[in-house]
Every structure is written in C-alpha cells, then in structure tokens.
C-alpha positions in Angstrom: -53.7 -69.8 -39.0 -52.8 -71.9 -36.0 -52.6 -69.1 -33.3 -56.1 -68.3 -32.0 -55.0 -64.8 -30.8 -53.5 -64.0 -34.2 -56.8 -65.1 -35.9 -58.8 -63.0 -33.4 -56.6 -59.9 -34.1 -56.7 -60.4 -37.9 -60.5 -60.6 -37.7 -60.8 -57.4 -35.7 -58.4 -55.5 -38.1 -60.5 -56.6 -41.0 -63.7 -55.6 -39.2 -62.2 -52.1 -38.4 -61.0 -51.7 -42.0 -64.5 -52.5 -43.4 -66.2 -50.2 -40.9 -63.9 -47.3 -41.7 -64.2 -47.8 -45.5 -68.0 -47.8 -45.3 -67.9 -44.6 -43.1 -65.8 -42.3 -45.3 -65.9 -41.2 -49.0 -65.0 -43.9 -51.5 -62.3 -41.7 -52.9 -60.2 -42.2 -49.7 -58.2 -45.4 -49.8 -58.6 -47.7 -46.7 -56.4 -50.8 -46.6 -54.5 -53.3 -44.5 -50.8 -53.2 -45.3 -48.7 -56.3 -45.4 -46.7 -57.2 -42.3 -43.4 -55.3 -42.3 -41.5 -57.0 -39.5 -39.6 -54.7 -37.2 -40.6 -51.7 -39.2 -44.3 -52.2 -38.3 -46.5 -49.7 -40.1 -49.8 -50.4 -38.2 -52.8 -52.4 -39.0 -55.1 -50.2 -41.1 -54.1 -47.1 -43.3 -56.6 -44.4 -44.2 -55.8 -42.1 -47.1 -52.0 -42.1 -46.4 -52.6 -39.8 -43.4 -53.8 -42.0 -40.6 -52.5 -45.3 -39.2 -54.7 -47.4 -37.0 -53.3 -49.9 -34.5 -56.1 -52.3 -33.7 -56.1 -54.1 -30.3 -58.5 -57.0 -29.3 -57.6 -57.5 -25.6 -60.0 -58.8 -22.9 -58.6 -56.5 -20.3 -56.4 -53.4 -20.6 -55.4 -50.4 -18.6 -53.3 -47.3 -18.5 -49.9 -48.9 -18.9 -51.0 -50.9 -22.0 -52.7 -47.9 -23.5 -49.6 -45.7 -23.0 -47.4 -48.4 -24.7 -49.9 -48.7 -27.6 -49.9 -44.9 -28.0 -46.2 -44.8 -28.2 -46.1 -47.8 -30.6 -48.7 -46.2 -33.0 -46.7 -43.0 -33.2 -43.6 -45.0 -34.2 -45.7 -47.0 -36.7 -47.2 -43.9 -38.2 -43.6 -42.6 -38.7 -42.6 -45.8 -40.4 -45.6 -45.4 -42.7 -44.9 -41.7 -43.4 -48.3 -40.8 -42.0 -48.8 -37.8 -39.7 -51.5 -39.4 -37.5 -51.5 -42.6 -35.4 -54.6 -43.8 -33.5 -55.3 -46.9 -31.4 -58.6 -48.7 -31.8 -59.5 -51.0 -28.9 -62.3 -53.6 -29.3 -65.0 -53.5 -26.7 -66.1 -57.0 -25.8 -69.7 -58.0 -26.0 -71.5 -56.9 -22.9 -75.3 -56.6 -22.6 -76.4 -52.9 -22.8 -72.8 -51.7 -23.3 -71.3 -53.1 -26.5 -72.2 -55.5 -29.3 -68.6 -56.2 -30.0 -68.9 -54.6 -33.4 -66.1 -52.3 -34.8 -68.5 -49.3 -34.4 -68.5 -49.9 -30.6 -64.7 -49.8 -30.4 -62.8 -47.3 -28.2 -60.5 -44.9 -30.1 -57.5 -43.6 -28.2 -55.1 -40.9 -29.4 -52.8 -38.3 -28.0 -54.1 -34.8 -27.5 -51.7 -33.6 -30.2 -53.3 -36.1 -32.7 -56.8 -35.0 -31.6 -55.8 -31.4 -32.2 -54.7 -32.3 -35.7 -58.0 -34.0 -36.4 -59.9 -31.0 -35.1 -57.8 -28.6 -37.2 -58.5 -30.6 -40.4 -62.2 -31.1 -39.5 -62.9 -27.4 -38.7 -60.6 -26.0 -41.5 -63.1 -23.7 -43.3 -66.1 -25.3 -41.7 -68.7 -23.1 -40.3 -68.7 -22.9 -36.5 -71.7 -22.6 -34.2 -71.9 -19.2 -32.5 -71.7 -19.3 -28.7 
C-alpha cells in the first residue's frame, strides 16, 4: 500500500474492529466489509445493526464531525443497518490518550444515541431515583 494515509486508516479500522470484537459476545459478528466504491457501507459492521466509520485525523472540528455524521448515516443506509457511528482516533498524548482504539472518541447523533439507550435498557432493571 503506497499511500501512507490509507495505510494509517486501514490500521486504525483493523484496530477498532479487533477492539469491538473483543468487547462484545462472540455470537455477534464484527467484520470489515470490502470497499464498495460510491456505495460506501462504512468501515466496520457490528451484528448487521451498527456501521462504524473510523477516522484517524490529526486535527478535526465541528464542520468535519458534521460531515462525518452525515456520511455515516448514508453508509448505514447503504448497508441496511439502522445505526451509524463515527469513531475518531485520539492521538497519543501523555496523560490523555495512549492512541489505542479504546481511547477513541465515539460520535453519533442524538437519535442514534436514543436507539442505543432504548435497546440497552429494554427490559433491563433501572436504578430507582
């Protein structure tokens, strides 16, 4: 792979895929789909329900994050998945991040977050206030 940015992105996608696969039950399939050209389906799929778009950028801000959120919603649609989430690598910084996938920032729309919460708390006991 001649392009260093492509190599960096592929390495981060693989790292996120391995991290997620280790964090959830083995019965849930986690995989990196093949490139689909203009009908991009995201970088990592989780159980057919979640599409992750992985980003390894040195600097990023509101306008990039807004574009990425829009893009991941389209990619989730192409993949037939109801949820799209952006995973942004945090660069190594003493006392802040090791650069590992587990230190990444996860960004999603409030609607996607509500979906996650509804599934997470479906039938789960709640703590009384």
